[in-house]
C-alpha positions in Angstrom: 21.1 18.3 9.5 17.8 16.3 9.9 19.5 13.8 12.1 21.0 16.5 14.3 17.7 18.2 14.7 16.1 14.9 15.7 18.7 14.2 18.3 18.3 17.6 19.8 14.5 17.5 19.8 14.0 13.8 20.7 14.2 14.1 24.5 11.6 16.9 24.6 9.3 15.2 22.1 9.6 11.8 23.8 8.7 13.4 27.2 5.7 15.2 25.7 4.5 12.1 23.9 4.8 9.9 27.0 2.7 12.4 29.0 0.1 12.8 26.3 -0.2 9.0 25.9 -1.4 8.8 29.6 -4.8 10.1 28.6 -7.4 9.3 25.9 -7.0 11.4 22.8 -9.7 12.0 20.1 -8.5 11.7 16.5 -10.7 12.6 13.5 -9.7 11.9 9.8 -11.0 9.9 6.8 -14.5 10.3 8.0 -13.6 8.4 11.2 -13.7 9.4 14.9 -11.2 7.4 16.9 -10.7 7.5 20.7 -7.0 6.7 21.2 -6.7 5.1 24.6 -3.7 5.5 26.9 -0.5 3.7 25.8 -1.8 3.2 22.2 0.2 4.5 19.2 -1.4 7.7 17.9 -1.7 7.6 14.1 -1.9 11.4 13.7 1.4 12.2 15.4 3.6 9.9 13.2 4.1 9.8 9.4 4.1 6.1 8.7 0.4 5.4 9.1 -0.5 8.1 6.6 2.1 6.9 4.0 0.6 3.4 4.3 -2.9 4.8 3.8 -1.7 6.7 0.7 -0.4 3.3 -0.6 -3.8 1.7 -0.2 -5.0 3.6 -3.3 -2.7 1.3 -5.3 -4.0 -2.0 -3.8 -7.2 -3.9 -4.8 -9.1 -4.2 -1.5 -12.7 -4.8 -2.4 -13.8 -8.2 -1.0 -10.2 -9.2 0.0 -9.3 -10.5 3.5 -7.0 -8.0 5.1 -5.0 -8.3 8.4 -3.4 -5.3 10.0 -0.8 -6.9 12.3 -0.1 -4.9 15.4 -2.8 -2.4 14.5 -2.6 0.0 17.4 -5.4 2.5 16.7 -6.4 0.4 13.7 -6.6 3.4 11.3 -5.1 1.4 8.4 -7.6 -1.4 9.0 -10.6 1.0 9.3 -9.6 2.7 6.0 -9.2 -0.6 4.3 -12.7 -1.6 5.5 -14.0 1.7 4.1 -12.6 0.6 0.7 -14.4 -2.7 0.8 -11.9 -5.1 2.5 -12.9 -7.8 5.0 -10.7 -6.6 7.8 -9.0 -8.1 10.9 -6.9 -6.1 13.4 -4.6 -7.6 16.0 -2.5 -6.2 18.8 -0.7 -7.3 21.9 -1.7 -4.2 23.9 -5.0 -4.7 25.9 -5.8 -1.0 25.6 -5.4 -1.2 21.8 -7.8 -4.2 21.7 -10.3 -2.3 23.7 -10.0 0.8 21.5 -10.3 -1.2 18.3 -13.5 -2.8 19.5 -15.0 0.5 20.8 -14.0 2.5 17.7 -15.4 -0.2 15.3 -18.8 0.2 17.1 -18.5 3.9 17.2 -17.8 4.2 13.5 -20.2 1.3 12.5 -17.4 -0.6 10.8 -17.3 -4.4 10.7 -13.9 -5.2 12.1 -12.7 -8.6 13.5 -10.5 -7.8 16.5 -8.1 -10.4 18.0 -5.6 -10.1 20.8 -2.5 -11.7 19.5 1.3 -11.5 19.8 2.2 -11.5 16.1 0.7 -14.8 14.7 0.1 -16.5 18.0 -3.7 -16.4 17.6 -4.0 -15.9 13.8 -2.7 -17.7 10.8 -1.3 -15.9 7.8 -3.0 -18.4 5.6 -6.4 -16.9 6.5 -5.7 -13.7 4.7 -5.1 -12.3 1.2 -3.2 -9.2 2.4 -1.2 -8.4 5.5 -0.2 -4.9 6.4 2.6 -4.4 9.0 3.8 -1.1 10.5 6.4 -2.5 12.9 8.5 -1.2 15.7 12.1 -0.9 14.5 14.2 0.9 17.1 16.8 -1.4 18.7 15.9 -1.3 22.4 14.0 -3.6 24.7 10.5 -2.2 25.3 9.6 -1.7 29.0 5.8 -1.3 28.6 3.0 -1.5 26.2 3.6 2.1 24.9 7.2 1.2 24.0 6.3 -2.0 22.2 5.0 0.3 19.4 8.5 1.7 18.9 11.1 -0.8 20.0 11.8 -4.1 18.4 14.3 -5.4 21.0 18.1 -4.9 21.3 18.7 -7.9 19.1 15.8 -7.1 16.7 13.8 -10.0 18.2 10.5 -8.7 16.8 11.7 -9.2 13.2 13.3 -12.6 14.0 10.0 -13.8 15.4 8.0 -12.2 12.6 9.9 -13.8 9.7 10.2 -17.1 11.5 6.4 -17.3 12.0 5.7 -16.2 8.4 8.1 -18.8 7.2 5.8 -21.6 8.5 3.1 -20.6 5.9 3.1 -22.8 2.8 4.3 -21.0 -0.4 1.1 -21.7 -2.2 -1.0 -20.2 0.6 1.2 -17.3 1.4 -0.6 -13.9 1.4 0.7 -10.6 0.0 2.6 -9.0 2.8 3.6 -5.3 2.9 5.7 -3.6 5.6 6.6 0.0 6.0 10.0 1.2 7.3 11.4 4.6 7.9 14.8 5.8 6.7 15.6 6.0 10.5 15.6 2.3 10.9 18.6 -0.1 10.5 17.4 -1.5 7.2 20.5 -3.5 6.6 20.0 -5.4 9.8 16.3 -6.0 9.1 17.0 -7.1 5.6 19.6 -9.6 6.7 17.2 -11.1 9.2 14.6 -11.3 6.4 17.1 -13.1 4.1 18.0 -15.5 6.8 14.4 -16.6 6.9 14.1 -16.7 3.1 12.5 -13.4 2.5 13.5 -10.5 0.3 12.3 -7.0 1.0 11.3 -5.5 -2.4 10.5 -1.8 -2.6 7.0 -1.0 -3.7 6.2 2.5 -2.6 8.2 5.4 -1.3 7.1 8.8 0.1 8.6 11.6 2.0 6.6 13.5 4.6 8.1 16.4 6.7 11.6 15.4 5.4 11.2 11.8 6.6 11.3 9.1 3.9 9.2 6.0 4.4 9.3 3.0 2.2 6.7 0.2 1.9 8.3 -3.2 1.1 6.7 -6.3 -0.4 7.8 -9.5 1.5 8.9 -11.8 -1.2 9.6 -15.5 -0.6 13.0 -16.7 -1.9 
């Protein structure tokens, strides 16, 4: 029933979201005021970001070096910083980078912002923790907005992600956590992970509005 409702509602919701993403939106939560610039993933309209933030209560963050990879609005990075983490946020979208820098100043949060396509400009070895809220729908993105949702028809995002992570020496490998929705093709993603010597181990699971999201620990094998 849930999948049927989503298929019926998707065209209308997709059109509405694309229109709303053409303007700057203001989002307030967790004591933060964020200006979400056009084409940037809005954390308040989707469930995964909040599930990840709930999970942060189980992670020791004080004084640890945290990277939010593909941060979008950076809400996860900002909350981690509030909890005492030394935070870095990256994204490929220039509007996201601009928003991260402006919102860090606006909220007086020390955030290192880097424009990077995955680990192109950052090294996993420089962090203790890496948080990933990836795109997972199998379609080639056509613009910056779609890059937050689509991982490529051949799941190229995940192939590149695990390939780049695999270059990190085992003794310097950070703790990596990735969230996936029940809507994704988990079997395909897990096969790609195993092909690059990673196992996705379930660490946290939560349902919001009838959608189940799971956070996985990326375990080297």
